[in-house]
N, C-alpha and C positions, 0 to 999 in steps of 0.2 A: 128690644135690640140684643139683650143678653141671650135670650132664648134662641134668637136667629143665629147668633154666633156659635152657640153650642150645637145647633142643628148642622151647621156647615162643618164643624169639626168632626161630628159623628159621621157625616157623609164621606169626608176625606179619609178618616181611619178605616171605615168600612170598605171603601174602594181599594185602599192599600192592602187590606186583608184579603179581599177577593183576588186582586192581582197576584199576591204572593201565593195563594192557594193554586191559582191557574199555573203559575210558574213552577211550583212543586210538582203538579200533575204532569206538566210538559217534561220536566227534567227526569222524573222517575218513571214515567210511562212511555212518552213518545221519544224522548232523547236518552233513554237509559243506556243504550249500547255505546254511545259516545263517551259517557262518563265511566262506564265499566272499562272501556279500552284505556282511558286516561289513567284510571286507578291501577290497571295492570302495568302500564308503562312506569309508574312510580315504583313498582316492585320488580321491575324487569332488569336483568343484567346480562351481559355477555360473559360466557364462561372464560376461564383463564386461557390465555394463548401463549404458546411457546414458540420462539424462533427456531428455524431449522439449524442443523449442525453444519459445520464446515470441516471438510476432510482434505488431506493431501492426496496426491495422485494415486497413492498406494493404499488408501483407505484408513490411514492413521488419523484419528480424531484430533482436530486442532482447536475447535470451538464447540461448545454445547451450552444448553440451558440447564441450570441446576435449580431445583425448587427449594425454597426456604420459606420460613414462617416467621412472622412478627407476633410476639406474644403480648397481649394487653390485659388490663383489668378494667371492668366497667362498674363504677361505684354504685350506680342505681340498681344493679342486679346483685349486690353483695348479699349472700346468705351465710357467709362465713366471716369471722373476724379477720383483720389483717394478720394477726398472729397465727391463726389456724391455716390461712392460705400460705403464709410464709413457711410454715412447718412442712406443708405438703410439697411446695414448689421449689424450695431452696435446694434440695439434693438433685432435682431434675435439671433446673436451670443453672446449677453450679454458681449460685449467687449466695453470699453469706446471709444467714438468717436475719441479722440485725439490719443489714442494708435493704433487704427485701421488705421487711416490715415498714421501714421508713418510706419506701416507694409506695407501698399499698395504703399508707395513711395520707397521701397527698390528696388535695381537695379537687383535683381535676376530674371531670366526668369520665375521661378515658385516660388510663395511666399506662405508659409504655414500660413493660417489664424487661423484655430482651428482644433484640432483632436478629434476624438471619440464623434462626435455629434450624437444625436439620429435621428430616422426616421422623427419625427415631425418637427425638426429643418431643416432637409434636404428638406422636402416638402415645407416648407415656402420659402426657398431660391430658389427652383426650380420654384415656381410660379412667381418669378421676371424675369425669362428668361434672366439671365445675362450670355452672351456667354463667358465672361472672368473669370467666376467663375466655374471651374470644381470641381466635388465632387467624391472622390474615395470611393468605397464601400469596407468594410472589416468586418471580423468577429472576435469577441473577446470571448474567453471562459469565461463563468460566472458560479458562484457557488451560487445558490440561498440560500442555507442553511449556507453560510459563512464557518466557520472553521469545521463544522461537518464532521467527517470521512475524514479529510484532508489527512492523510497518506495513506488511502486506495485509494481515488480518485486521489491523486497527483495533478499535474498542467500541463497545456499545454501552450507553448509559440509559437504563430503563427509565429512571426518574425524569430525565430531561429529553428523552427520545433523541439523543445526540450520538453520532457515530462517526467513524473514520475508516479508512482502508476498505477492504472488501465488505466489512460490516455496513458500510455506507453504500457502495456501488451495487451490492447485491441485496439491498434492503427489500425490494419488492418481492424477490424470490424467497428470501428467508422468512418473510411474513405473508406469503401468498396463501392465506386461508381466509375464509369469511370469518369475521371476528368472533368465532366461537358460536355455539348454539344459543338461541334466544331462550333464556330461562327466567322464571319468576322466583324472586327471593323475598324473604321476610326482612324487616328492618335490621334483624340481627345476622343476616347473611345466609340463612338456611334456605335450601331449595324447596319450592312449593311444587310437589309432584302432582300432576294430573294425567289424564289419559293421553295427552299429546307430548308429554315430557319423555325425552330419550334418556334412559338411565345411564347409558354409556357416556353421552355428552356431558351429563351432569357430574360424572366422576372422573373422566379422563380428559385432560387438557388437549385441545387441538394443537397441531404443530405445523409450522411452515415447512417449506421444501428445503431439503439439504443441498449444499453447494460443494462441489469438488473442485479443488484447485489444481493447477499445473505444477505447483511446488512439490518437490521431492524432499521430504523431511530429512533424509540422510544427507543429501547434498547441501541442504540449508544449514544443517548442523556443522558440516565441514567448513563451509564458508564463514559462518559466524565465529567459529573457533580460530580459524586462520587470521581473520580480520582482527579479532580481539588481541591476539598475540602480537601482531604488528603494531596496533594502536598503543599497547603498553610499552613495547620495546622502544618506539620512537616518540612516545609521549605526544601523539598526534591529536589534533583538534577533533577530527571526525574522519569517517571513511566509509567505503561501500564495496561490496562484491556482488555482481549480477551475473548469473549463469543462464543462458538462453539457448534453446534449440533454434538455430537460424532458419531451419527448413519450414517450421510452422509457427514461429513466434512464441512458443510456449516457454515461459520463464520457470526454470527449475529451482532457482534459488535467488533470493533477494535480501542480502544481508546489509543492514544499515547501522552505523554507529554514529551518535549515541543511541543506545537501545532502551527499551522500557518493558515492564511487565504489565500487560493489559488487564491482569487481574487486579492490579492496584493503580490503574491509570490516574485516579484522582490525586495521588500523592506525587505524580511526576510533573516535570516542567514542560512547557510548550516546546522548548529546545529539544528535549528528549523525544517527544511525540512526533515532531515534524519529520516527514520524509523529504529531507533536503535534496535528495537526488532527483526529485521531480520538480521542486520549486525553485531551487537556487541555481544560478548560472555561473560559469567560470570559463576562462580561456582554456581550450583543450590542449594546447601545446602540440608536441610532435605526433601524437596519435592522429591528428588531423591531416598529416602529410599523406596518409593512405587515401583520404578523400580527395586531396588535391591531385595526386597522381591518377586516381581513378577517373576523375572528371576530365583531365586532359587526354587520357587514353580513350575514353568514350567519345570525345569530340574529334579524335583523330589527330591530335596535336603531337602526340608521342606514341611510341610503340615499344615492344619488348627489347629492341636493340638500340633504342635511342641513347645518345651520349650527351651529357651536359657538362659545360665547363664550370668547374667548381673552383673559384678563386679564393676561397677561404673567408672572404669578407666582401661586402658590396655596399655601396652608398645609394640610398633611396631618399630623394627629397631632403637631403642634408643629414639624414640619419644613417648611421653605419650599422649594418647587420653582419654579425659574425657567426661562424660555426662554433658550437660549444667547445670543440677540440682544436680551435685555431692555433693555440700555443704549440701543440704537438704536430699538427698538420696544416701549416699556413697556406699551402697551395696544392690541393689534391690533383688539380688538372681535370682532364676529361674523364668523367666517371659514368658508370651505368646506373640503372635504377636499383639494382641490388645494393650497390655501394651507398646510394642515397639513403636507403632504409637502414642498412647495417651501421652506418656512421651518423645517421640522422642529420644529414646536411641541410642547414637552413638556407644557404646560398642556392643550392640546386633546387630546393623546393620553391623558393621565390621565382627562379627562372622558369620552372614548370608552370607556376601560376600565371606568369607573364605571357606564356604562349596562348593563353585564352584572353579575350577581351572581357571587360567587366560584366557585360550582359550574359555572355556565355558561361562564365564561372558562376555567376549568381544563379542562373537557370539550373545548373547542375546541383548546386547546393540545395536549392528548393526541392529538386527531385529526391535528394538523399534525406529530405525531411527537416532540414534546418529552417528555423524561423516559423515553425508551426508545431502543434502538439502531435505526438506520436499516436495518440488515441488509446494509450494503455488504460485498462479498466481499473484505475486507481484515481482517487480525487486529488485535486490541487496541482495538476501538471502545468508547467510554464511553457511558453512558446519559445523561450530563449531570445537572443538578440542577434538579428541579422539585418544590417542596414540595406535598403534598396540599392541596386547597382548605381542608380543615378547619383547617389550621395557618396559613392566611394571616391576617395582621392587616390593618388598614386601610392601613398603609404598603406592605405587600407588594402588595396589590391595586392601589394607585396607581402604584407604581414599575414594576410589571410592564408597565404601558401603554407606557412608553418604554424598555424593555429593561434594567432593573436588578433586577427581582425574581427573575430566574432566571439560571442559567448554562448555556451551551450549547456544543456542539462546532461546528466549522466545517462539517462535513458535515451536521449537523442543520439549519443555516441554509440550506444548498443544497437539501436535501430539502424543507423546509417551503415555501420561496418557489417552488420548482419546481411545486408544486401549483397556485399562482395562475396560473403561466404555462401550465399544461396543463389549462385548463378545469376546475380544481378537483380534479384527480386527482393524487395523490402516488404516484410510481412508485419502487420500490426502486432507489437508485443502485448502479451496478456498473461494474467495470472489465474484466470478462471477457465475451467474446462467447459467448453460449449458443445452443445449438440450440433450435428451437421446443419440443421436449420438455423440455429442461432449464429453459428460461425459464418454462414453465408451473409448475414447482416452485419455482424460486428467486426469481422476480420477482413482487412483490405490487403490486397497484394498489388504492389506497384513495381513495374519494370523500370529499374533505374539505369541499368547498363546491360549490354548484351552478355549472354553466357560466356562467349569467347573472351571478352575483355575481363570479365570477373575471374575466370580461371587463370588467365594470363597474370593478373595482378596477384592472385593467390600463390602462384608458382614463384613469383618474384619475392613476395614476403617470406615464403617458406625457405627459399634459398638464402635470404639475408639472415634468418635465424640459424640455419644449419652452418652457414659459413662464418658466422660471428662467434662471440664468446658469451652470449646470453646464458644465464643460469636456467632459463626455462626449457632448454633443449631436453628432449626425452629420447631414450634408446629405441622405443618401439613406435613412437608416433611422430609424424611430421606436424609442425605447428606453424601457422601463418600468424604473425603478431607484430605489433609495434608498441614501443614504450613512449612515454611522453612526460615532459616536465615543463611547468609553466609558472611564472611569477604570479602570486596572488594579488589581485587589485584591492585597494582600500574600499571599504563599504560605501563611502560617499562618492567613489569614482574619481577622486582627485589625483590619483597616482597609484603607485604600487607599494606593497609592503615588502618585508624581507622574508616572507614565508613562501612556500612552494606548494603547488598541486603536483603530485606524482601519480602517474597512471600507466596502465598497460591494457591493450585490447588485443585479443587473439582468438583463434578458433582451431579446432582439431577434431579428428584427423584431417589434415588439410586436403587430402585427396577426396574425402567425402565428409565434410564437416557435420558433426552431430551436436557439438556444444560450442558456444561462444562465451568467453569469459572476459568480463570487464572489471578492472580493479582501479579504484581511485582512493588516495589518501591525502587529506588536507592538513597542511602545516606540520609535517613530521619534523622532528628535531634531533640533533646529534649526529655527528659523522657526515658523510657525503650523502646529500639528499637528491636522488635522481630516481627516475622511473625504474631503472634497472636495479637499484639498490633497495628501494622501499616497496614498490608495488610488485615487481617481478617475483620476489620470493613468495608472496602471497599467491600469485598466479601459479607458481610451480607447485606449491602444496595442494592447492585446490584441483589443478588439472591432474595431478598424480592420483588423488583420491577419487575423482570423478570417473576416471577411466576404469577403475575397479568397480565402483558402485554401479555404473551403467554397462559394464562389460563391453567396452568399446573394442572393436577389432583393430589391431595394429595395422599401420600402413608403411612402416619403415622396417626394413629387414637388413640383415648383414650384407654388406657390399653395395647397398643402395644409398646413394647420396642425394639428398634433396628429393625432388619429384621428377 
């Protein structure tokens, strides 16, 4: 019985050996290619990839990739003592000798010595031929102009592949390369050269496509400077200045406060990084009167010569609505549209709104783009708040006329008013320069009102500025504009605060608009807080500088009044 068991064990072991031999023959002879490919994949890597640059419309570099290196020490490869290595590396890495020795004596298999060193430092270390000092190459996104246009550019975090602004929306283009050349490397990161290896790909990092913006760095700088001055003067909570070409929707400047430096985005707060002009909504106030009048004019309810009885105050559903200057002008009487804008009549605006039924007014507001995204090529845009017409009560209908029945974003106001400036055509606002083929897909043009009505309203707005006492008036240019002031609602929607939104929107030269400027300041403090006292001075400074930067042709000459 014992001999029989031994025999069976021998048979089993012999069978296992035979099977193992056959398996080795199969693996090494018949299936060798599969395992050779598998081995290559284990030492295969994609070469380093850099994102494309971002430029302003004039070729000024706003964003680029800068190559840096992380310096390590690998203990298993030590052929020098920590003291010897420290003596060599201390003056190059600018790390005290004693501190470097302490680092090099750590028991970790891979010791981090210094991160983000430049190419010159890396080259100095490479000349020492220290096999125990590997250097990892990496790219860091840098912003040469600092905080300029930060909310347009956004930021990019290589470690987390996280982005905002154009860095996010143009990600596909900025990274539009095959992920580098397929290279074989050793466990220590050295390239294995063979007959198929491209030496250029092995040494030069592939780069994504560059992106050009519509932003003009000079105009952007002017806007940021003027905004910051006003923020400090009035100790305001936040603000923004947007400059756009209404003819093609190209945004020339997009200044937002609070600002941040994308080079150091990790040290900033979400409040600083958020582009609130896209995400947050507010009652637009009197700037919305331009939309009310435009809507009624397009529907044929009023015309250039219409007169409205302004009683100074009016009662709607138990609520009394007054003009802001009721104490000085208690009963203006029959007024024209120029007076309506010049004196920002709430009562007249309510009566203009009432010439339209709810469905008609709502339909026009939708045409102007309210209650939906503008389609701007920046992330995080809100649709705003516009109740369906069926849910309007008499108060909603009335207050909508002077900018309190709805809540909008800043970019919605820019987009809507730009339609008036552009002969009634609303063009998708955008910050990226597109090719004609891309533009045909991404940029929409919507006919909101007839060119005749748009020009008529432009003439009325221009005359109201020229006839009034607004500080935005210029000697050489006609300007069509309207200021606005609205009470800031509480965050929970339970009522209103004692703070104000002050704003102004206008375009020039009004005979042939080339730029539209929108200014909004949130919660200015000290003195009289109105659109004309807070936002208008910013508009004045920006418009004056922009006419010089863009070399705009004057349309106002001696002896010419209005248009």
